N, C-alpha and C positions, 0 to 999 in steps of 0.2 A: 727422597729429597737430598739435594747435593750439599756437601760441606762447602763453606765459603772461606776457608783459611788460605792465607798466602803462604807460600813455601818458606820455611825457615830452617836453618841448620842448627836447631836448638837441641837435638837429641834424637834418639832412636825412634821415639814414638810421636814426634812432632807431626801435627796434622798438615795436610796439603790442600791446596785450593782445588775445588772441583767446579768446572764451568758447566753451566746449563746449556744444553743444545736447544736451538729454537725449532719448535715443531712446525713443519710445513704441512700443507694440505695432504700431500701424498703420505707423509709419515702418520698423520692422524688417521687416514683411512686404513692404513696397514695395521695400526694398533687396534682399531675397531674390529677388523677382521680376525686378528689374533684372539681378542677377547671373546668374540662370538664363537669361534671354533673351539677354544678352550672350555667355554661354558657348555658346549654341546658334548664334548668328551666327558666332562664332569657329570652331566646329566645321564649319559649312557652308562657310566660306571655305577652310579647310584641305582639306576633302574635294573641293570644286569645283576648287581649284587642282591638287590631285593628279590628279584625273580628266582635267583639261584637258591636263596634261603627258603623261599616257599617250596621249591622242588625238593630241597633237602628234607623238609618236614614230611612231605608226601612220601619220599623214598623210605624214610624211617618208619612210616606207618604202613609200608608195603604197597603204596599206591604208585601208579606210573608218573614219571616226570612230565610236566606240561610245557616248560619254557626252554627246553634244550636248544632248539633251532633259533628261537628268538634271541636268547642271550648270546649265542655264537655270532649271530648277525650283528648285534650291538658291539661286540668286541672287535669284529672285522671292520665295521664302520669307524670305530675309534682308532684303530691302527692306521686307516687311511687318513683320517683327520690329523693324526700325530705327524704323519709324513709331510702334510701341507704345513703344519705348525713349525716343523723344523726349518723349512725353507723360508717362511716369513720371519722367523726369529733371526736367521742369518742375515736377512736384509735389514732388520731393525738394528742389529749390532753394527752392520756396515754403515748405516746412516747415523751411528753414534747416538742412539736413543739412550738417555741416562739410566733406564731400567733394563737395558738389553741383557745384562748378566742375570738379573732376577727372572726375566721372562724365560731364559734358557733353563734355569733351575726349576721353574714351575713345570716346564714341559718334561724335564727329566723325571720329576716326581709323578707326573701323569703316566708316563711310559711305564714306570715301575709298578704303579697301581694296576694298569691294564695287564701287564705281564703276570702279576700275582693273581688277578681274577681269572686269566686264561688257565693258569695252573690249577686254580680252585675248580674251574669249570671241568677240566679233564678229570680231576679227582672225584667230583660229585657224580658225573654222568658215566664214568668208566669202571666204577667199582660197585660191589654188592652193597646193599643197604647197611650191612653190619660194618662195612669199612668206609662208609661215606664220610663221616665226620673225622677229620684228621686229628691225630693225637699231637698235642703241642707240649714241648718241654718248657714250661713257663719259668722254671728256675734258670734255664739257659737264656731265655729271652730277657729276663730281668737282669742277668749278669751282663749281657751284651748292651742293654740300654744303659746300665750303670757305667760300663766302660766308655760308652759314647759320651755320656754326660761328663765324666771325669776328664775327658780329653778336650772338652770345649774351652776356648779362651774368650777374650773380649776384644772386639775390633778397636782400631785406633782412630777411625774417622767415622763420621755420621752415616754415610751410605752403608758401610759394612755393618754397623750396629743395627741400623734399620732392618737389614737383611737377616741378621742374627735373631732379632726379635720375632720376625715372621717365622723363621725356621724353628725356633724353640717353641712357639705357640703350637705348631704342628706336632713337634716332639712331645710336648706336654700332654696334648690330647691323646696321643698314642699311649703314653704312660697311664693316663686315666682309664683308657679302654681296657687295660690289662686287669684292672681290679675285679670286674664281674666274673672273669674267667677263673680267677684264683679260688673264688668261693665254691666252684664246682668240684674241687678236689675232695676226695672222700677220706683220705688219710689225714686224721686230725693233727698228728705230730708233724707230718710233712707240710700240711697247710699252715701250721703255726710258724714254722721256720720260713716258709715262703712269704707269709705276711710280714715278717720282720724285714726281710730283704726288700719287699715291695714298698713298705712304708719308708724305708731309707731312700729308695729311688724317688718316690713321690715327693718326699720332703726336700731332697736335693734339687729336683726339677722345679718345685715351687720357689725355692730360694733363688735359683738362677733366673727364673722369670722376674722376680722382684728386682734382682740386681740389674738385669738388662733394662727393665723399665726405668729405674732410677737413673741409670747411666744415659739412656736415650734422652730422657727429659733434660738432664743437666747439659749434655752435649748440644741439644737443640737450642737451649737458651744461650749457651756460649756462642753458637753459630750465628744466632740473630744479632748478638752484640758485636761480633766480629764483622758481620756484614755492614752494620752501621758505621763502625770504625773504618772499614775499608772504603766505604763511600765518602766519608769525611776526608780521608787521606787523598783519594783520587781528586776530589774537588779542589783541594789546595795545590796539588801537583799540576793539575790542568789549568788552573787559573792564570790569567795573563797579568803578571806583575811588572810589565814593561811600561815604557812611556806612552805607549799607544792606547792604554786602557784609561778612559776618561770617566768610568763609572765607579771609581774607587770610593767616593763618598757613601754610596749605598752599601758597599762592602764593609766600610767602617761601621755603619749603623748596625748591620747584621752581626758583625763580630762582637760589638759591645753588648748588643741585646742578648747574644748567646752567653757571653761571659757572665753577665749579671743575672740571667734568669735560668740557664740550663746547665751550666758546667757542674755546679755542685750536685744537682740531681743525677747527672750522668755518672759522676764519680761514685756516688752512693750505690748506684746499680752495679758498677764494676766491683766495688768492695763487697757487695752482697753476694755476687757470684763467687768471689774468692772465699768468702766465709762458708758458703754452701759446699764448695769443693773441699775445704779443710774438714768440714763436718763429715763428709763421705769418707775421707781418708782416715779420720779418727775412728770411724766405725769399721775400719779394715775392709772397705769395699774391695772386692776382687778386681775391679776395673781400675786399679791404682794408676797404671801407666797412662791410659787415655785421659783420665781425670787430671793428672798432673800436666799432661801435654796441653790440654785445653786451658787450664789455669795459667800456664806459662804463656800460651798464645795470647790470651786476653790481656794479661799483664804487659806483655811486650808491645802489643798493638796500642794499648792505652798509653804507655810511656811514649811511644812514637807519636801518638796523637797530640799529647801535651807538648812535645818538642815542635810539632808542626804549628801549634798555636803560637808558640814563641816566634817562629819564623813569620807567621801571618802578621803579628803585631809589628815586627820590625819592617816588613815590606810595606805595610800601610803607612808607617812613618816616613819611609823613604819616598813613597809616591806623593804623599802630601807635601813633603819638603821640595821635591822636584817640581811639582806643578805650581807651588807657591812661588818658587824662584822664577819659573817661566812666566807666570802672570806679572810679577813685579818687573821683570825684564821687558815684557811686551808693553806694559804701561809706561815704562821709561822711554822706550823707543817711540811710542805714539806721541808722548808729550813733547819730546825733542823734535819729532817730525812736524808737529803742529806749530811749534815755535819757529822752526825753519821756514815753513810755508807762510806764516804770518809775516816774517821778515821780507819775503819776496813780494807778497801781495799788499799787505796792510801798511808796511813801513817804507814803501817806495816814495822817494822825494818828489817824483814827477806829479805835476798837476795839483799840488797842495799849496794852500795859501798860508800866510804866516800863523794864523790861529790854529789851523790843523797841524802845522809843523810843531808848534809849541806843545800841543796835546800829545803828539806822538813822541816827542823827546821826553816828556814826563813819564810816559808809559815805558819807554826803553830804560830809563833810569831804574824804575821799579823791577823791570825784567832782569836787568843785570844783577841786582841784589838777590833776586829769586834764584838765578842760575848759580850764583856763588854758594847759596845755601844748598842747592840741589847737588852740588859736588859731593856732599856727604852721603847722599843717597846712592850716587854712582859708586863711591868707594865701598859702601856697604854691600852693594850687589857684587862687586869684585871679590870681596871677602867671602860672601855666601857661595859664589861659584866654585871656590876651592873645596867646599864641603858637599856639593851636589854629586849624587851617584850617577854613573853613565847607564841609565836604565835602558837605553837603546840596545846595548849589547845583550840584553836578556832575550831579545827576539831574533837575533842573528848571530852567526858564528863570527868571532873576531878574526881579522886578517892574520893576526899573530897571537901566540899564547898570552893570556893576561892573568894577573893574580886574582884570586877570589878568596873569600873568608867564610868559613862555616858558621851558620847562625845557630846550629843546634848539634847535639850528638845524634848520629843516625847510622844504623847498621843495615846495609843492603846485601844483596846476594853476592856482589863482587867486591866487598870491602866495607869499611866504615870510616866515618869522619868524626872529628872531635870539635866541639864548639870552640870558636875563637882561633882555631888553627888556620894557617894559610895554605892554599893549594894553587895549582896552575890550571886554568881552564884551557883545554886543547880543542874541544869540539862541543858545540851547542846543538844537541839533537832535539830541541824542543823541550819536552818535559824532563828528559834525562840528559845530564851533562857528563862528559868525559873529563875527569880531572886527574892530575898526578900529584903525589905527595912529594916531600923533600927527598925521598929516596928514589924517585922516578917511577913508583908503582902506579899503574893505571887503576882508577876507581870509577865506577859508574853509579852516580847518585842523583836523585831528583834535584832539579835546579832550584826548587823552592828552598832548599837547605842552605843556599849560598847567597851572599851579597857580593857585588863587584865594587870594591872600594873606590873612593874618589881618586883622581879627579875626572870630570867629564870634559873632554876636549871641546865639545860643542858649547858647553856652558862658558868655558874660558874665552872662546872666540867671541861669543855673544857679548860678554861684558867688556871685552877689549873694544869691540865695535861700538858699544854704547859710550865708552869713555872717549873714543875718537869723535863720535857724533856730538858729545857734549862739548868738547873743545872746539869743534868746528862751529857749533851754534854760538858759543861765546865770542869767537872771533868775528863771526858774521854779525852778531849783535853790535859789537864795537864798530865794525865797518859801517853798518846801517846808521848807527847813531852819528858817526862822523859825517856821512853823506847828508843826513837830515840837518845837521848843524850848519854845514856849509851852505846848503840851500836856504836855510833860515837867515843866515847872515847876509846872503846875496839879496834876498827879497827885502830885508831890512834896509840895505844900502840903496836899492833901486827904487824904493817907494812902492806904490801900489801897482804900477804897470799900466799898459794900455787897456782899453775896454775889451778888445778881442781876446786878449790873454785871460782876462778875468772871466769872460763868458765860457771859454774853453775849460778853465779850471772848474767852473760851476757845473758844466755838463759832465765832465769826467768824475767829479765828486758825486753827482747823482747816480751815474752808472756804478760807481764803486759801492755806494750804499746798497743798490740792488744786488750786486755780486756778494756783498757781505751777508745780506739776508738769505741769499741762496746757499751760501757756505754753511750758514747756521742750520738750515733745513737738511742739507746733505749730511752734516755731522749727526743730526738727530736720526736720520735714516740708518746710517752705519752703526750708530749706537744701539739701534733697535735690532740690527741683524747680527752683530758680532758676538754678544754674550750667549753662551749656551742656555737653553731653556732649563728652568728649575725642574729637576727630575721628579720631585715629589708632587708637583702641580703643573705638569707640562701643558695640559689642556687649557687650564685657566691662564697660564703665562702666555701661551701663543695667542689666545683670544684677546688678552689685554694688549699685546703688541700689535695685533691687527687693528684694534681700536685706536691705538696711538698713531699708527700709520695713516689712518683716515683723518685724524686731526692734523697731521703734517700735510696731508693732501689739501686740506682746507687752507692751511697757511700758504702753501705754494700758489693756490688759486688767488689768494689775496695779493700776492706779490706780482702776479701777471699784469694787472692794470697799470701798476706803477712802472713796471718794466716797459710796457708798451708806450706809456706817456714819455718816458725818458728817451726811448729810441726815436720817437716821433720828433722830439725837440732836437735831437742830434742830427736827424735827417734834414730838418729845416735849416740848421746851421750849415751843414755841408753844402746845401744848395746855394747858400749865399756866398760861400768862398770855396768853390769846388776843387780848385787846383792848388791849394795851399798846404803847408805842412800841418797846420792845425786841423784841417779837414781830414787828413790821413790819420792823425792820432785819434780823433773822435770816431772815425769810421771803424778802425781796428778795435777800439774799446767796445763799440756797439756790437760788432760781430762776436767778440768774445763773450759778451753778456748774453747774447742770444744762444750761443753754444752752451754756455753754462746752464741756462734755463732748461734747454732741451735735454741736457745730460741729467739734470736733477729729476725732471719729469720721467725720463726713461728708467732711471734707477728706482724712483718711487714706485712705478708700475711693476717692475720686476720684483721689488721687495714685497709689495702688497700681495702679488700672486704667490710668491714663495711662502710667506707667513700664513696665508689662507690655506694653502695646500698642506703645510706642516700641521696646522690646527686640525684639518680633517684626518691626517695620519695619526696624530696623537689621540684623537677621539677613537679611531678604529683600534689602535693599540690598547687603549684603556678598556674598550668594550671587549676585546679579546681576552685581556687579563681577567676581567670580571666574569666573563663566560666560563673560562677554564677553571677559575677558582671555585665557581659554583658547583661544577661537576666534581672537582677534586674534593671539595668539602662533603659532597654526598657520599663519595667512595670511602673517604678516610674514616668516617664514623662506623664503618662496618668492621667489626672485630673478627667475626667468624661466620660460618654458614648457618642458616636457620635450622631449627631442630626437626620440625616435622615436614613431611613431603608437601603439604599444601603451601606452607610458607616458603619452602624451597622453590616450588614452581613459581610462586608469586615473585620471588626475588629474581629468578631467572628471566621472567617476563619483563620485570623492571629494568634489568640490565640490557635486555634486547631493545627495549624502547629507548633507554638512555643512549645506547650506541647509535641507533637510527637518528635520534634527535641531535646527537653530537655531530654526526656526519652531515646533517642538514644545515648545521651552522658553519660548515667549512667556508661558505661564501664570505663570512665575516673576515677570515684571514686572507681570502683572495682579494677582498676590497682593500685591506691593509697593504697587500702587495702592490696593488695598482696605485694607491696613494704614495707608497714609497718610490715607485718609478716616477711619478709626477714630481715628487720632491727632488729626486735626483736630477731631473730635467731642469727644473727651476734653479737648483743650486749650480748646475753646470753653466747656465746662462749668466748668473751673477758672477761666477768665477772667471769666465772667459771675457765678458764685456766690462766688468767693473772691478775685477780682482777681489771680490768679496766671497769668502769661503764659508760653507755651512759648518758650524761646530757640533751639530747634533746628528749628522748623517750616520756616522759609524755607530753611535749608540742606538739609533733607530733601527738600523740594519740588524744589530745584535739582538735587540728586543724582539724583532719579528722572527728572527731565526729561533730564538728561545721559545716563542709562542708556538711555532710549528713543531718544535721538539715536544713541548708539553702536550700538544694536540695528539701527536702520534703516540706518545707514551700513554695517554688516556685511552686511546682506541685500543692499544694492545692490552692495557690493564682490564678494560671491559671485556674484550674477547677472551682473555685468559680466565677471568672469573666465570664467564658464561660456560666455558668448556669444563672448568673444574666443578662447577655446580652440576653439570650434566653427569660427570663421573660420580659425584657424591650422590646424586639422585638415584642413578642406576644401582650402585653398590648398596646404598641404604635400603632401597626398595627390596632387593633380594635378601639382604641381611634381616630386615625387620620381619619379612614373611617367614623366613627360616627360623628366626629366633622365636617368634610367637608360636610356631608349630612345635618346636622342641620344648619350649616352656610350657605349653599346654599339655604336652605329653607327660612332662615331669610333674606338673601340678595335679594331674589326674591319676597318678600311680596309686593303685589300691594298696591297702595295708593288709599284708598276708602274715603278720606277726602272730605266731601261735599264742593262745591265751591259756591260763591255768585250767580253765573250765572246759577246754576242748577235749574231745575224746580222741582216740588214736586215729580213727578214720579222718576226722577233721584236721588233725595235725598233718597227716600224710597228704591230704588234699592241698593244704596251704603250702607245704614244702614243694609239692609239684608245681603249684602256681608260682612260687618264688623262682623256681628254675626257668619256667617259661618267661617270666618277667625279665630275668637276667638276660635271656636270649634276645628279648625285644630291645632292651637297653643297648646291648652290643650292636644290634643292627642299626641303631640310631647314630652310631659313631660317625659314619660317613656324613650324615646330615650335620652333626656338630662341627666336623672339620670344615665343611662348606660354609657354615655360619661364621666360623672363626676367620676363614679367608675373606669372606665378604666384609666382615668387620675391619679387617686390616686394610682392605682397599678403601673403605669409607674413611677410616682414620687418616690414611695417606692423602686422600683428596682434601680433607678438611685442613690438614697441616699445610698443604700446598697453598690453599686459599688464604690461610692465616699468615703465611710467610710473605705472600705477595702484598697483603694488606699492611704488614709491618714495614715492608720495603717502601711502599708509597708514603706511609706516615713518616718514615725517617727522612725521605727525600724532601717532603714538604716542610718538615721541621727545620731541616738544614737550610733550605732556600729562604724560608720566611723568618728564620731566627726566633721561633716561637716555642712555647712549651707544648709538649705533645698533647694531642687531644685526649689521650687516655688518662691524663692526670686530672681531667675535669669531670670524669665520671667513672664509676666502677666498671671494670672489665667483665664482660659476660663469660660464664664458664663455657669452655669449648665443648661442643656436642661430641667431639671425638673422645674427650675424656669420659663422658657419660657412657658412650658405647664401649669404651675400653673397660670401664667399671662393670658393665653388664656381662661381658664375656669372660671376665676374670674368674678363674676357677675358685 
């Protein structure tokens, strides 16, 4: 299992990040072949050693050897397999398999064991029975083992410690295997001295095993915490804090949810790790350096994480302020534009009678007062524009260096920045910014750590434009009022006028009312299209808007008969005076009214189609979210692998079925993709024909992209868990079989302890039986070592499974801003811990 630390220049023993390589099909097949061949060599060694021991007893008894050729054949076959294993191990290392070095070390040990067996083979079959059993200097062997033990240190990163744990388990088994041989020595004084040395070696080996296990456990938990912190930091560094991100309200909810519910719990977990590290140091744990390094790494990453939370809070405020300003500015522009349009259409003096003019003059008086009051809003916008940050520069490199300010203290690989200090941004590389300090030193720091101070040139230009627009509207209002007043005074002086003029004014007034009704419906349509959908209820919101558009459609259909009637009256009037100026005025107004009606109908049709398609898209996105959440919730509750083989097989079948079922639901995302394309087409039509732009398209694209990512991550998670379960099943099956066999042997060991009532012959028989039993125990050593190796492989598979489960849980907690699932129920004990306890000496 790889360490997940980022590189830090904190000291000699600082941990470094280890990246996991991604297994391909070819690499998977290669590893299976390696495992198969290594198991065969292991089997040959055990079988050859057992046969040679049988022949040894026969030779001692003066009987001929039975398995000389057979054992030689097994050793030759093992040598050939080791040659193949060497080649495959070289390929694994070349393909950067994370356990390449461990594989090489295992092969080296197999070679050494085969070589020892070959030497033993020559010794047994080439000497006389009296010389068959080699004499071993156990005192020297113990001294060598003690020297090896004293020279061992403790790794500074998790992969090395994992390797040391496995190596020492083998070493400890070898130490335990020495015990039965010492009891064979006949010299009591020599044996007593040897036992003292052996007990010292055994005690030291047991202590190192305990120290390695406690160090491995502590480093693993630090690694899990560092992985979570690393994911949190990456999320904030990769997040889009620019003006283009419209989904900041959901980020605000997620942030506040985490601060209120999860932050304190996470801090307690970090403090607990620190306290456990202090406890290990207080007990004078020999792994002081790696423990201190991991404590320091967790502390540094936690401090960095808190600083990034400060940055996130600041950026959310900046984005809210920016978009609020943009909304206020847009509202101001639309209001002024509406007033300007009304001045052109509604307040034209043409074709108005005295009573209409009086009404319009009163409205303009009120409007002039409202514009005077609105001047304060424009000035407020101008003041606000001086405080708005230029968020646009966060997504593109500035044309020239611009000042930036650090939002937090941050130490990177190429320098550090101090909160509140000013720097100069020279290049925006996306997540990483190149800045220089006052001394001209270049520093590369994540962009999330900086803000670009006001002012925003575009915000200033926008408010200047609004101020100019406001002045223009005020002047136009005064001009329109003057024109209306002049027309009113003229009509007042001329009296009512002739009958033809009165009829023209009546016809134009009727058409004006139709146009006014159409304007009202057009504004209702654009009011339906322009605001973005409510993100938390997009499906319901889009359905409600579709229903509103249907109501607008009914209103437009009600206008059509009135429009047709007025057009018919105009045509009748034109027929009576075809070549007069009044006829031309009426004809032009009638044509404009028809165009207006057709435009509103076309806009309504395009809007209805777009909203309906958007509703289908939001439904498919919601269905996608619900679907993936259901699968994620199924996976996130799994803490570890099942304990027994039956449940393990059942879980593997469940994962296989889940993976197939998930792939069968891929069509749901394909449907969402099709709906997105339809939405793009409808939005393009609205933009090109009516200049109406969709405010939801970028968010919808981002959500679909995220759903595809979640789908792919789920598929990989299911595949990885299935492969890990297969490894766990294979190793556990062989482990359990070997363990039961060894355990049964140990449980059935007869008691040959001499009793006070035994005669001399009975005592001699029991002593002889004890010697035979000790030989049987020594021959079981190879099986014990294999059981230990299988246990290690099983524990590693379980740890891989649990780490992947923890990764998924952390990602979901981060995305949903929720309390971890594990807080809601007690965590099950890892079966790896139970196996570890079983094989513990």
